[in-house]
N, C-alpha and C positions, 0 to 999 in steps of 0.2 A: 513104195518109195525106196529108192536105192540108198544104201549106206555109203557106197563108193561109186562115183561117176567120173568119167573123163569127157572132155569136150575139146574139139579142135576145129578151128576155121582158119586155114592158112591165109586166105584172102584178107582177113582182118587181123592177122597176126595173133590169134588167140590160141593158147595151148594151156588148158587148166585142168585141175583135178579138184573135186569137191567131195569131202567125206566126213562122216561123223564117227567118233571113236571114244573109248574110255581112256582118259589120261591116267597113266599108272606110274611107271618107273622113270626115274631121273636119268636122262641121257643127253649128252651134248651132241649137237649136230649143226651143220650149216649147208646151204645149198644156194644155187643161183636164183631160184624162184622167189617171188614175193609171197609171203604167207599172211593171210587174214584169218584170225581165229576169233570165234564167238563162243562163249561158254553157255551151254544149255542147262547144266545142272552141276551142283557141287561147288568145290572151291579148289583152285590150283595156284601154283607159284610158277611164274615165268621169269627166267633170268636171261637178260640180253644186254649187250653193250655196257656192262658194269652196273646195270640196274636190276632191281628185284621188284616184281609186281605181283600183288595178290589179286587174283581175279575171282569173282563170284558170278552167279547166274546173271546173265544179261550184259556182262562186260565184253568189250571188244578190244583187240590188240592187233596191230599190223607189224610184221617183222620184215624188214627190208632185205633185199637181195644180198647174199654173202655175209650176213650177220650171224655170228655164232650164237646159239640160244639153247635153252633147255627148259623142259617143263616137268612138273612133278605134282601129283595129286596130293592135296592136303586133307581131302575127305574121300571116302569110298564113293563109287558111282558118280565120279566127276566126268561129265560128258561134254566134249567140245565138237564144234563143227568147223571145218577148215576149208579154205579155198587157197590152193597153190596155183600161181600163174606166172608164166615167163614174162619178165619185164620188157621183152621185145614188143609186147603189146603197145607200149608207148612210142615205139620207133616211128610210127606213121606221123606223129605230130612233133616229137621231141628228138632232135638229133643226138643229144648227149644222154639218151635214156638210161644207159648203164650206170650213170652216176647219180640217179635220182634217189633221194632219201626223204621219206615222208614220216612225220611223227603223228601217229594216230593211236592213242591209248585212252581208254576210259577207266574210271575208278568209282568208288562208292559215292562220290559227290557229283560225278558228271555222267554216269551211265544212263540217266533218264533224260538227258538233254535230247531235244528232237533229232539232232543229226546222228547221235549214236543209236537211238531207237530206230531211225530210218535204215541205217546200215544193218543193224541186227535183223530187222524184219525183211530187208531185201535179200539177205543171204538165205533166210528161211524160205522166202518165196522161190528163190532159185532151186532149192531142194525139192519143192513140189513139182518142178518141171524137169527134174534130173532124168526121168525115164525117157522123155522126148519121143513119144510114139508117133508124132506127126511133124510135118514141116512147120506148122503154126506154133507148136510147143517149142520147137527148136528156135524159132524166131523170138519167142517170148523169153526163153532162157538167155539167149545172147543179149537181148535188149535190157534185161535186168542187170546183167553183168556190166554193160555200158553205163547204166544208171548208177550202179554201185561205184564204179570208178570216177564218174563225174562228181558224185557227192563227196568222195574222198578228196579229189584234187581241188574242189571248190572250197572246202571247209577246213583243210588242214595244211599247214605250211610245208612247202616243198623246198628242200635244201639240195645243194649240189656238192657232192663229195668228189674232189679232184683225185684222179688216179685210184679210184675205188677198187678196181679189180686186183691190181698188182699188190698194193699195200695191205688191203684187208685180207686177201687170200693168203698172203705170206704169213700174216699173223695167225690166221685161222689154222694154217698148216702147223705152225709152231705149237699152238694150243693142242691140236690133235695129237701131236707127238707126245706131249706131256700127259694128256688125259688117257691116251692109249696105254701108257705104262701104268697109270693108276687103275685103269679098268682091268688090267691083267694081274696086278700084284696087290690088289686091295686087301687080301687076307694077311699080308705081311705088315710089319711095322715099317712105315715109310717116312723118311725125314726129307727136308729140303736138300740135305747133303746127298742123299740117295738119288734124288731127281737131277741134281747137278752132275753127278757121275754118269748117269745114264744118258742124259740129253746133251750135255756139254754147255748148257746155258748156266749163267751164274744165278745165285739164289735170289737176288733182288729182281732180276728179269723174270724169273719164274713166278714170283709173287705178284709182280706188276701185271704181267700179261693175263694171268688167271683172273685177277681182280678186275682188270680192264674189260675182259670179255664176258665174265659171268657175275661180277659183283660180289664174289665170295673168294676167300683164300683157298689155297690148295688143300688144306686139311678139311675144310668144310666140304669141298668137292669130294674128297676121299670118303668122308663120312656118308655123303649122299650116295656114292657108289655102293658102299657097304649096305646102306639102307635099301637101295634098289634091289640088291641080291636077296636081302632078308625078306623084303615084301614079296618077292617072287616065290620064295620058299614058303612063306606064311600062306600065300594064296593057293599054291599048287602042290604042296606036299603035306604029309602028316608028321613031319619032324617036330620034336619038342622045341619050344621057344628057346630054352637054354642051349640046345645044340645048334640052332640057327644062329644064335648070337656068336658062339665060339667059331663056328665054321666060316662066318663072314667077317672076321677081323675085329670084332668087339672084344675088349679085354675081359669082360664078365657080363653076366645077365643084368646087373644093376646099370652098367654103362649103356647097354642096349635099351633098357626100359627108359632111361633118362633121355637119351637121344631121340627115341621114338616119340615119347610124350611131348617133347619140345616142338617137334615138327607136326604132329598129328593130333595133339590134345587128348590122346588116349594111349593105353598100353598095347603092346603087340597082341596080347590075348584078346583084348576088346576089339581090336581091329580085325583079327581073324574071324571072330564071331559075326562081324558085320558083313564079311565078304564070303561066308561059307558056301553060298549057293552060286558063286561065280564059276563059269566054265574054265577049266584048266587050259593053260597055254603050253605048247610044245617048246617054245623058246621065249625068253624074256624080251627078245627083240620084236616079237610079233605085236601087231596092233589088234585090239579087240574092237571090231567095228560094231556099232550099235545095231541091235536087232531092227530090221526094217519096220516091223509092226509097232514097236516101241517108238522108233524115230517118227513115224507118221503121227502117232498120238501126241508126242511132244510138240511137233511142228504145228499140227492142227490146233492144239490148245493155245499155243503162243500167238498164232495169227488171228485166232478168234477172240482173244482177250482184248478188252477195251484199253486203249492207251490212256494213262493217267499219271498223276504225280510228276509231271514234267517240271524240271527246274530250268528257268529261262535265263539264268546267269548267276553271278556270284551273289552271296547273301545280301550285300548292300543293295544290289539292284532289286532283289526280291522284296526287301523291306520297303524300298521306294515305291515299287508297284503296289504293294499291300496298302501303303498310306494313300496312294492315289485312288485305289478302289474303295477304301474306307471313306474317303472324302466324297466320292461319287454316291456311295450308298447314303451318307448323311444328307447330301443335297436332295436326293430323291425322297428321303423320309420327310424332310422339311416341306417339300412340295406337296407330298401326300397329306401331311397335317393341315397345310393351308387349304387344300381342296376339300378336306373333310370339314373344316370350319365353315367354308362357303356353303357346302351342302346343308349343314345344320341351320345356317341363317335362312336359306331358301325354304327349308322345311318348316321353320317356325313361322314364316310369313304365310305359307299355304295353310297351316293349321289355324 
């Protein structure tokens, strides 16, 4: 089973990538592709459009075209499977396809709804045909993708964002200008005044656009950049934890420990022990793709597991359903008791 696969069918306007990787460092990015992410293991945080989402195993999230976003692992060995595809796929049916916006996000209360489970399992099924050794397997792979898109379009609201490309891309470029500075100067003490002098934007605009795009303020982003660099050092070097803290912009080891525990629920030392067997990266920008053997095991186990614990609606609907079922059970019990009494009477006459 492939950890990374590409598929293209120009006739059907399909151009996609599907891959499985370890979510690690916090990094802001944006692209024209639509991104569908499912979480196979662990726990991650996804920031997009001013919202912060905590995803655990089984969760699904769709990130629309040209939407700035960032992900960060909250637990070691957090594994995601992603499908990237060009929105031109929709052009066959939708003239204004560039301005499509779909809201599709699960959470702890909705991930077991049938539609989210179906999306999750369809993405996994696609992975089993990613090798595509035959024309039949290629046909199945593409048909699963069509099924996936049909489920999404049928079950989630589609919004139309006017002038999406020009306005959103302009804001994304402004954000990138700001975060690029933070990415290169994170070891220094940076204030809003510093960002104003460098970018030419006023302080209120800087705060507003960062909050709007990532749901966090500039200082929190700066802290996460420092954390990203620190995690890279923890994972790939033998540096002392105290040295890692100082080198990456934290005022002291206490501030580093506090910030780390707030985000990961453990100290840097505890985190390092958990990932001590992880292969080193040459660059923090590299992706660690899932080992194909491990990926096959995960996908096989997930697809062979029985579906259960579905939630068919909000709590009030579930309670109503429960009462109806309880009523039916009571009715059946009464009928059984009546039948039993009749049998006793017949037996007494025979004896």
